[in-house]
Each structure stands twice: as structure tokens, then as C-alpha cells.
C-alpha positions in Angstrom: 36.2 -9.3 -15.7 36.9 -6.3 -13.4 33.8 -4.4 -12.4 33.8 -0.7 -13.2 33.3 1.3 -9.9 30.0 3.1 -9.9 29.9 6.6 -8.4 26.9 8.6 -7.3 27.1 12.4 -7.3 24.4 14.1 -5.1 24.4 17.9 -5.6 21.8 20.5 -6.4 24.2 22.4 -8.7 23.5 21.1 -12.3 26.7 22.6 -13.7 28.8 20.9 -11.0 27.0 17.6 -11.5 27.7 17.7 -15.3 31.3 18.7 -14.9 32.1 16.0 -12.3 30.3 13.4 -14.4 32.3 14.3 -17.5 35.6 14.2 -15.7 34.9 11.0 -13.7 33.6 9.1 -16.8 36.9 10.1 -18.6 38.7 8.6 -15.7 36.9 5.3 -16.2 34.1 5.4 -13.6 30.4 4.8 -14.2 28.5 7.8 -12.8 24.9 8.3 -11.6 23.5 11.8 -10.8 21.0 13.0 -8.3 19.8 16.6 -7.7 18.6 16.1 -4.1 18.8 13.7 -1.2 15.7 11.7 -2.0 16.8 11.0 -5.5 20.2 10.0 -4.3 18.8 7.5 -1.8 16.6 6.1 -4.5 19.5 5.7 -6.9 21.5 3.9 -4.2 18.7 1.5 -3.6 18.5 0.5 -7.2 22.2 -0.1 -7.9 25.3 -0.8 -5.8 27.3 2.4 -5.4 31.1 2.1 -4.7 31.5 5.8 -3.6 28.8 8.5 -3.1 29.9 12.2 -3.4 27.3 14.1 -1.4 26.9 17.8 -1.0 26.5 18.7 2.7 23.6 21.2 2.1 20.9 19.8 -0.2 17.4 21.3 -0.7 15.4 18.6 1.0 17.8 17.2 3.7 21.3 17.3 4.9 24.1 15.4 3.2 24.8 13.5 6.4 21.3 12.2 6.5 21.6 11.1 2.9 24.9 9.3 3.7 23.4 7.6 6.7 20.4 6.3 4.8 22.6 5.1 1.9 25.0 3.3 4.2 22.1 1.8 6.2 21.0 -0.1 3.1 24.5 -0.6 1.7 27.2 -0.6 4.4 30.0 -1.2 1.9 29.3 2.1 0.1 31.9 4.8 1.0 30.9 8.4 1.2 32.8 11.7 0.5 31.1 14.8 1.9 31.5 18.0 -0.2 30.6 21.4 1.0 31.2 25.1 0.6 30.1 25.7 4.2 33.2 24.9 6.3 32.4 23.9 9.9 34.6 21.7 12.1 31.4 20.4 13.8 30.1 19.2 10.4 33.4 17.5 9.5 33.5 15.7 12.9 29.8 14.7 12.6 30.3 13.4 9.0 33.4 11.3 9.9 31.6 10.0 13.1 28.7 8.9 10.9 31.0 6.9 8.7 32.1 9.3 5.9 35.4 8.3 4.2 36.5 11.9 3.9 35.4 15.5 3.8 36.3 18.1 1.1 35.8 21.9 1.2 34.6 23.6 -2.0 36.3 24.9 -4.1 38.5 21.8 -4.2 41.2 20.8 -6.7 40.1 18.0 -9.1 43.3 16.2 -8.4 42.5 16.2 -4.7 39.0 14.9 -5.3 40.3 12.1 -7.6 42.8 11.0 -5.0 40.1 10.8 -2.4 37.9 8.8 -4.8 40.7 6.4 -5.6 41.4 5.7 -2.0 37.7 5.3 -1.2 37.3 2.9 -4.1 40.4 0.9 -2.9 39.0 0.7 0.6 35.5 -0.3 -0.6 36.9 -3.0 -3.0 39.1 -4.3 -0.2 36.2 -4.6 2.2 34.1 -6.3 -0.5 36.9 -8.7 -1.2 37.3 -9.5 2.5 33.6 -10.4 2.7 33.8 -12.5 -0.4 36.8 -14.4 0.9 35.2 -14.8 4.4 33.3 -17.8 3.0 36.6 -19.4 2.0 39.0 -18.5 4.7 41.7 -21.0 3.6 41.8 -19.4 0.2 42.2 -15.8 1.5 45.7 -14.6 0.6 45.6 -12.3 3.6 46.0 -13.4 7.2 42.6 -14.3 8.7 42.2 -15.0 12.4 39.1 -16.2 14.3 38.5 -15.4 17.9 35.6 -16.4 20.2 33.9 -13.9 22.5 36.4 -14.8 25.3 39.3 -13.8 23.1 40.5 -17.3 22.5 42.0 -18.2 19.1 39.9 -20.7 17.3 41.3 -20.6 13.8 44.3 -19.3 11.7 44.3 -19.6 7.9 47.5 -20.6 6.2 48.4 -17.0 5.4 48.1 -16.0 9.1 50.3 -19.0 10.1 53.0 -18.0 7.6 52.9 -14.2 8.4 52.7 -14.6 12.2 54.3 -17.9 13.2 54.3 -17.1 16.9 50.6 -16.1 17.0 49.3 -19.4 18.6 52.0 -19.2 21.3 51.4 -15.6 22.2 47.6 -15.4 21.8 46.1 -12.1 22.6 49.6 -10.8 23.7 50.7 -10.9 20.1 51.1 -7.3 18.6 48.7 -8.2 15.7 45.9 -8.6 18.2 46.8 -5.5 20.3 43.7 -3.4 21.1 41.3 -6.0 19.7 40.2 -7.3 23.1 38.3 -4.1 23.8 36.7 -4.1 20.4 35.6 -7.7 20.6 34.1 -7.2 24.1 31.6 -4.7 22.8 31.2 -5.9 19.3 28.0 -8.0 19.6 26.2 -5.0 21.0 27.0 -2.8 18.1 25.1 -2.6 14.8 28.3 -2.1 12.7 28.9 -5.0 10.3 32.7 -4.4 10.6 35.3 -2.3 12.4 38.5 -1.1 10.8 41.6 -1.0 13.0 45.2 -0.1 12.2 48.2 -1.7 13.9 51.9 -1.2 13.5 54.3 -4.2 14.0 58.0 -3.4 13.6 58.4 -1.5 10.3 55.1 -2.8 8.9 51.7 -1.2 9.1 48.5 -3.3 8.9 44.9 -2.5 8.4 42.5 -4.9 10.1 38.9 -5.6 9.4 36.9 -7.1 12.3 33.5 -8.6 11.7 31.1 -10.8 13.6 30.1 -14.1 12.0 26.2 -14.1 12.3 24.6 -16.8 14.5 27.9 -17.7 16.2 30.2 -16.4 18.9 33.1 -16.0 16.4 34.8 -12.9 15.2 37.0 -12.8 12.1 39.9 -10.5 11.7 41.4 -10.0 8.2 44.8 -8.2 8.2 46.0 -6.3 5.1 49.6 -5.1 4.8 49.4 -1.4 3.9 53.0 -0.6 4.6 53.7 0.4 1.0 50.7 2.8 0.9 51.7 4.3 4.2 55.3 4.8 3.0 54.1 6.5 -0.1 51.8 8.8 1.8 54.6 9.6 4.2 57.1 10.4 1.4 54.6 12.8 -0.2 53.8 14.4 3.1 57.6 14.8 3.9 58.3 16.2 0.4 55.5 18.8 0.7 56.8 19.8 4.2 60.3 20.3 2.8 59.1 22.3 -0.1 57.1 24.6 2.1 60.0 25.1 4.5 62.4 25.8 1.6 59.9 28.4 0.2 59.5 30.1 3.6 63.3 30.3 4.2 63.9 31.6 0.7 61.2 34.3 1.1 62.7 35.3 4.4 66.1 35.6 2.8 64.8 38.4 0.6 65.4 40.8 3.5 66.7 39.2 6.7 66.8 41.6 9.7 70.1 40.3 10.9 72.3 37.2 11.1 70.8 36.3 14.5 67.2 36.8 13.3 68.0 34.7 10.2 69.5 31.9 12.2 66.5 31.9 14.6 64.0 31.8 11.8 65.7 28.9 10.2 65.8 26.9 13.5 62.1 27.6 14.1 61.1 26.7 10.5 63.1 23.4 10.4 61.6 22.4 13.8 58.3 21.9 11.8 59.7 18.7 10.3 58.2 15.6 11.7 60.1 13.8 14.5 62.6 16.7 14.9 63.5 17.2 18.6 65.7 20.2 18.3 67.5 22.4 15.8 70.7 24.4 16.5 72.9 26.7 14.5 76.5 27.4 15.7 78.5 30.3 14.3 82.3 30.5 14.6 83.4 32.6 17.6 86.6 34.6 18.0 88.4 31.4 18.9 87.3 29.9 15.6 85.2 27.4 17.5 81.6 26.8 16.6 79.4 28.4 19.3 75.6 27.8 19.3 73.8 31.1 18.6 70.2 30.0 17.8 68.0 27.1 18.7 64.5 25.7 18.6 63.0 22.8 20.6 65.0 23.2 23.8 64.7 25.5 26.8 67.0 28.5 27.5 68.7 26.7 30.4 69.6 23.7 28.3 70.9 26.1 25.5 73.1 28.0 28.0 74.6 24.7 29.2 75.3 23.7 25.6 76.9 27.1 24.9 79.2 26.7 27.9 80.1 23.2 26.9 81.1 24.3 23.4 83.0 27.4 24.6 85.0 25.3 27.1 88.4 24.4 25.7 88.4 21.1 27.5 85.0 20.0 26.3 84.4 18.5 22.9 82.2 20.2 20.3 81.7 16.8 18.6 79.4 17.1 15.6 79.8 20.9 15.3 83.5 20.8 15.0 83.7 17.7 12.7 81.2 19.2 10.2 83.3 22.4 10.2 86.6 20.7 9.8 85.5 18.3 7.1 83.3 20.8 5.3 80.8 18.0 4.6 77.5 16.7 6.2 77.9 14.2 9.1 75.0 11.8 9.9 74.7 10.0 13.3 72.6 6.9 12.9 72.6 6.0 16.6 73.1 9.0 18.9 73.4 6.9 22.0 76.5 4.9 20.8 78.3 7.2 18.4 81.7 8.5 19.6 81.0 12.0 18.2 78.3 12.4 20.9 80.1 10.7 23.7 80.4 13.9 25.7 76.8 14.8 25.0 75.1 11.6 26.4 73.3 13.4 29.2 71.7 15.8 26.6 71.0 12.9 24.2 69.1 11.0 26.9 67.3 14.1 28.2 66.1 15.2 24.8 65.3 11.6 23.6 67.6 11.9 20.6 67.9 8.8 18.4 69.8 10.3 15.3 71.4 13.5 14.3 72.9 15.4 11.3 75.4 18.2 11.1 75.6 20.3 8.0 78.3 23.0 7.5 77.2 26.5 6.5 79.5 27.0 3.6 79.7 30.1 1.3 82.5 30.5 -1.2 84.5 27.9 0.7 84.2 30.1 3.8 82.8 28.3 6.9 80.0 30.4 8.5 79.0 27.8 11.0 77.1 24.6 11.4 73.4 23.5 11.2 72.7 20.7 13.7 69.4 18.8 13.6 68.3 16.1 16.2 65.6 13.5 15.6 63.6 11.3 18.0 63.7 8.5 15.4 66.4 6.3 13.9 66.7 6.6 10.1 65.4 10.1 9.8 68.4 11.4 7.9 68.3 9.6 4.6 69.9 10.8 1.4 66.9 12.9 0.5 66.6 14.9 3.8 70.4 15.4 4.0 70.3 16.8 0.5 67.4 19.1 1.5 69.3 20.3 4.7 72.3 20.9 2.5 70.2 23.2 0.3 68.9 25.0 3.3 72.4 25.4 4.7 73.7 26.7 1.4 70.9 29.3 1.1 71.5 30.4 4.7 75.2 30.6 4.3 74.9 32.7 1.2 72.4 34.9 3.0 74.8 35.5 5.9 77.7 36.0 3.5 75.7 38.6 1.7 74.9 40.4 4.9 78.5 40.5 5.9 79.6 41.8 2.5 77.0 44.6 2.6 75.3 43.4 -0.6 72.3 42.0 1.2 69.6 42.9 -1.3 71.3 42.3 -4.6 73.1 39.1 -3.7 70.1 37.6 -2.0 67.8 38.4 -4.8 70.3 36.9 -7.2 70.4 33.7 -5.2 66.6 33.6 -4.9 66.3 34.1 -8.7 68.3 31.0 -9.1 66.2 29.2 -6.6 63.1 30.4 -8.4 64.4 29.4 -11.8 65.3 25.9 -10.5 61.8 25.6 -8.9 60.1 26.8 -12.0 62.0 24.3 -14.2 61.4 21.5 -11.7 57.6 22.3 -11.8 57.8 22.4 -15.6 59.4 19.0 -15.6 56.3 17.5 -13.9 54.3 18.2 -17.1 57.1 16.6 -19.2 57.0 13.5 -17.0 53.2 13.1 -17.8 53.7 13.8 -21.5 57.2 12.5 -22.6 56.4 13.1 -26.3 56.5 16.8 -25.8 59.5 16.8 -23.4 61.4 20.1 -23.7 58.4 22.0 -25.1 58.1 24.3 -22.1 61.8 25.1 -22.1 61.8 25.8 -25.9 58.7 28.0 -25.6 60.4 29.9 -22.8 63.5 30.4 -25.0 61.5 31.6 -28.0 59.2 33.9 -25.9 62.3 35.6 -24.3 63.9 36.0 -27.7 60.8 37.5 -29.2 60.5 39.9 -26.2 64.1 40.9 -26.6 63.7 41.5 -30.4 60.7 43.7 -29.5 62.9 45.7 -27.2 61.2 44.8 -23.9 63.1 45.5 -20.7 65.1 42.8 -18.8 62.4 42.6 -16.1 59.8 41.7 -18.7 62.1 39.0 -20.2 62.6 37.5 -16.8 58.8 37.2 -16.5 58.5 35.6 -20.0 61.1 33.0 -18.9 59.0 32.0 -15.9 55.7 32.1 -17.9 57.1 30.0 -20.7 58.2 27.3 -18.3 54.8 27.3 -16.5 52.3 27.9 -19.4 51.2 24.2 -19.6 51.3 23.5 -15.9 47.5 22.9 -15.9 48.1 19.7 -17.9 48.9 18.0 -14.6 45.1 17.9 -14.2 44.6 16.1 -17.6 44.7 12.3 -17.7 48.1 11.1 -19.1 46.3 8.8 -21.5 44.7 11.8 -23.2 47.9 13.8 -23.3 49.8 11.0 -25.0 46.9 9.6 -27.2 48.3 8.9 -30.7 45.0 9.3 -32.4 42.6 12.2 -32.9 40.9 13.3 -29.7 37.2 12.9 -29.2 35.1 16.0 -28.5 35.0 15.3 -24.8 38.8 14.6 -24.7 39.5 17.9 -26.5 37.3 19.8 -24.1 39.2 18.2 -21.2 42.5 19.4 -22.8 41.1 22.9 -23.1 40.7 23.1 -19.3 44.4 23.1 -18.8 44.7 26.9 -19.1 42.1 27.5 -16.3 43.7 24.7 -14.3 47.1 26.3 -14.6 45.7 29.7 -13.6 44.0 28.1 -10.5 47.3 26.6 -9.4 49.3 29.8 -9.9 46.8 32.6 -9.0 47.7 32.7 -5.3 51.5 32.7 -5.9 53.0 36.2 -5.5 55.1 36.6 -8.7 56.4 40.0 -9.7 55.0 39.3 -13.2 51.4 38.4 -14.4 52.3 34.7 -14.6 48.8 33.3 -13.8 47.1 35.7 -16.1 49.4 34.9 -19.0 49.0 31.2 -18.4 45.2 31.6 -18.5 45.3 33.6 -21.7 47.9 31.8 -23.8 45.2 30.1 -25.9 43.2 33.2 -26.5 43.2 34.8 -30.1 42.9 38.4 -31.1 39.6 37.8 -33.0 38.0 36.2 -29.9 38.0 32.6 -31.2 40.4 31.4 -28.5 39.7 29.9 -25.0 38.8 29.9 -22.2 37.4 33.5 -22.1 37.1 34.4 -25.8 39.1 37.6 -25.2 40.0 40.0 -28.0 42.8 42.4 -28.9 44.1 44.5 -26.1 42.1 42.6 -23.5 44.9 39.9 -23.9 48.0 41.0 -22.1 51.3 41.4 -24.0 52.9 38.4 -22.3 50.1 36.1 -23.4 50.2 37.5 -27.0 54.0 36.7 -27.1 53.5 33.3 -25.5 50.7 32.2 -27.9 53.0 32.8 -30.9 56.0 31.0 -29.3 53.7 28.1 -28.3 52.2 27.7 -31.8 55.6 27.9 -33.6 57.3 25.3 -31.2 54.3 23.0 -31.3 53.9 23.0 -35.1 57.6 22.6 -35.8 58.0 19.6 -33.4 56.8 16.0 -33.3 53.6 15.0 -31.7 52.3 11.5 -31.0 49.3 12.1 -33.4 51.3 13.6 -36.3 54.9 14.1 -37.6 56.8 17.4 -37.2 55.4 20.0 -39.7 58.7 21.9 -39.8 59.7 25.5 -39.0 58.7 26.8 -42.5 55.1 25.7 -42.0 55.0 27.1 -38.5 56.2 30.5 -39.6 53.8 30.5 -42.6 50.9 29.8 -40.1 51.6 32.8 -37.9 52.3 35.0 -40.9 48.9 34.1 -42.6 47.0 34.9 -39.4 49.0 38.0 -38.5 46.7 40.7 -37.2 43.7 38.4 -37.0 44.7 35.6 -34.6 48.1 36.8 -33.6 49.6 40.2 -32.7 51.3 41.6 -35.8 54.3 43.1 -33.9 54.9 39.8 -32.2 54.7 37.8 -35.4 57.1 40.1 -37.2 59.6 39.9 -34.4 59.3 36.1 -34.4 59.8 35.8 -38.2 62.8 38.2 -38.0 64.4 35.9 -35.4 64.4 33.0 -37.7 65.0 34.7 -41.1 67.5 37.4 -40.0 68.9 36.5 -36.6 69.2 32.7 -37.4 67.6 31.8 -34.1 67.9 28.2 -33.0 66.5 26.4 -30.0 69.3 25.5 -27.5 
């Protein structure tokens, strides 16, 4: 039977302790609580703790002291330091002392849960390694033994299978790279184990080195963490692309000029990992693509490149082919591809391994070419080429708008589409976690806009209702999926967890600069006029109009639709519900407008 991980929360804030305990228990952890360092150390001495969450500043001692004493008695326990007092020195000290990670308050619960999951995985992995150390042949992971001189003394079957040339190469084998220095000082250290990461080809391994007591033997257990690393890299890459797309779209609101826009795009795309250089070429008077903006190379190199492309004898390679074909071109091997044959001195000088050229195309008019160089092979997969295509499309439309003299209106229209797409994409995240209510956000947005229109609200307000409707349940990403999709009645604690989604949505959205009160409406959409709602118990006019419209649309859509814990109640029951509570729970004008939509306007969800 699998043991439930036991967590220890050491914090002098009683409200924080209780909140964390409730959330972590719902997530399936066993939780112990301590109000100060001494109590935390005592708790850790009485029971094995998988992960300790320790506040840096405790009333009786520092969190780092608590962590050190806990790990002295239980080396396998992982520690996560939590603090509202950010200091790089504290972070460095905590990690040097053996902390798994370091989080600054206020932190997002999802971030904390992710840190805890990774810490538990590492703790359980280390524990399993020690358990299997007594039975090396049974260990499914490669296990290697070395003596103090660095001589191989044993390979288990898994090591022989994974690294068949290990015996022949000995310490020269990549899997043992860097271990000689560790082994040479290991007996003098007090650490029971050392974690070491090594990359062999496309695979990444995590190695645990530990000394076998009363011997001169060191054991190295090697875990393949390639899948985890790939997943972490994909998330990191996706976040980087989203931030870049956001920054470029914001800049497109009012670019100073074509040149400034091109330069901003080059500088921004250069932030992508492994990118050596970014160039944009615009068509010159000879209808050839001539580089006009760059990032990652010096002015002298750029001037040489400009002269090369402007020379009628020289080939423009990638630039010209992307323009002529009006499609992206990807170079997998920059040192052998014919399109870069004339560019080989530049390719070698810049250390280019792969490249992509994306045409800047607006209304079938070629504006120019976006060219991106990478120091790695395989950078330009389908995902990143599609992303660069989005950037190129946005940039081309921005340039086209500048040239037509409709800079502001055209750009704002394009950004609105981007915003709508982004909002709908974010909304779909909630639907993925709760497939039973798929389409709920979209239908609430439709109904909220229709109610607003029936009430005579201006177009600007309706645009805001569209965004708010799609994002009103965004906070549910912080709720465990098993609670969202539970087919039975929720427990008190589960319902209290559900109720936190309004605040969670507000916390996610509050720092985004919307032209409408999106975060405030999301926070208030479960309030009621008589003060019986949540999370703030607001009344009457203290609830903004957008939230009063949203609450009616939300109730009508939810009641009329199917839920995993009940069948659909139907539109008649939903309209009866809001009519009965008109003026008490719900705004009378909003309710009347909603009822008119269905009874007179024959409104139907798209």
C-alpha cells in the first residue's frame, strides 16, 4: 500500500497554517502543524516528514536553523522555505543549507503545490534508492559501484543494459563524467548522498552518489529524468512565447515607426532560448529583401549582410525564398543546406545550427521576411514555427496599417482579435479541467452580452462583458479537478474550496491592465444584493453592474444545463428562479432584461 506523504507546516500565522492544512489535506497529503521552530523540530523527531514548509522568520529561531536541525535528524526530508522578506542572501543560504526550493509570499497556491509535488517525488526517489541499495541486482535503475581510486567494482543488470560500453570506457564514460572529483572528497564530507545531473546525448540523468559505510565503495544510482526535463522545457518555452507575443501585441497599439517596430520585434524575439540572431528584411526599391533591423549581431556584421543582400550577384538565400514562396522555410542543418551556401562564413562565425525564415504577409502583400537563427539543431519545430508565423502576421498587419494611415484603428482591431483569442484560449483551460461544463463560459458570455444589449449598454461595455463572461470561472484552475467533476454532493470543505475560485480568479487577473473592470467583476460574480453571497458579502450598489449582469447569466446557464451531480433543470426553472428572487438576490432591471430575451426576443445560445 502506498504511504501518504506527510507534510509539516511551520509558520507563526495561524490563519495561514489552517488554510494550507485544509488545501493540502484535500490534495491527499497528511499534514502536521507547528507554530514555531521548536515545535516544528519536535514534530519532525516524532514522525518521518516527507516535506517541511518552513517560514523563514519564526518567533524563536530562523527557518534555516529549523531546516538544518530537521535535516540533521532526517536527511531524506525535503524543505521548502517560505518568506515575505525577500533577500537574495537568504535564498542562497537556504539552498546552500539543503533547501529544495524557496518561495516568496504571497505565492500562488498552484506554484506551491507544484514545488511540493516535485519535492515529494525527489524525497520518494531518494528513499527508494536507499531501499534498493541493499538489493542492487533488483534495482530497476542503473547502479554502479566505484572504489576510492575510481575503479569500477560492480554494475547491476540495469547498468549493463543501459550503458553496455561502461566497463570498457571506465571513468571516461559520460555517465561518470564529473564524479571523480566528487568521489575524491566524499569520505571527508558528512553528507549521506550527493545529487549530480548529467546529460548523455538527448537523455538527462539524475545521479545519487552515496558512500557505503565501513567500506571504500561508492554507489551511484542513475535515474532517467529526460521526460521530466522535456516537460519542464516545454512549459518554459510556452511561457516565454506567450510573454513575447503579449509584449509585441502591446507595442503594436502605437508603434512609433516601421523601423522602431522591426527593431522591437528583433530585440524581443532574441529573448527566446538558444536564439543567436534575429533579422528582419523589408523589400527595397529593387523588390529585393534588404535587412533593416537586427538583434544578436554587431553593426559591422549587419553592414556586411546588407551589402551582400543588396549585391545583384550575391544570393539572398532564405530571405528571397521565403518571399517568393510566401511560406515559412526551415533549415534543419545550416552548415549543409544549399540555401545558406553563400552564407557559410557568417554561419560559422555566429555558430548557427538551424534557421527559419517567415514571410511578413498582410492581405497577400509581402512586407518583408523575418529570419531567426539558432545555436541548436531542432529548434524550429512545428510549435515554434506556428508561433513565429503569428508574430510575423501581427507585425505585417501593423506595418500595413501604418502604411495605410489607419494605424490606431486597424491595430486596435487586430489586437482585439488577439485579445478575444487569448481570452477564449484561457477560458478553455477551465473547460479542460471540467469537461462536464464545457461551453459554460462561452454561453455565459453570450447571455451577459445579450442582457447588456437589451439594457441599452454602450458597445464598449458589451465588449467588457464578453471578456468577463469568458474569464469569470478562471479561478477554478486552482480547484482540484476531482472536486470540480465530483458526481455526488460536495462536503462542506469541498464546497468551501469551490467558493475560493472567485478570489483565485481575481488574484490571477488583478494585475492585468484591461480597459474594463474584469478582475472586480470576476471577484463579485457570486455576490448577492442582500449580502448573502461570497466572497465579501457585498450588497446592492456595492456590486458593480457587470457583476450584477454576470451573476444572472451564470445562474440561468448553470441551472438550464447538465451537471455531473444533477440533470438539466431546464430554462423554465432557471427563469423562474431569477424572477422569484428579483430585487432580493438579483438586480430587477437585469432580471427583467434577461426574461425579455427568452420570452420576447426568442434568445438561443449559439
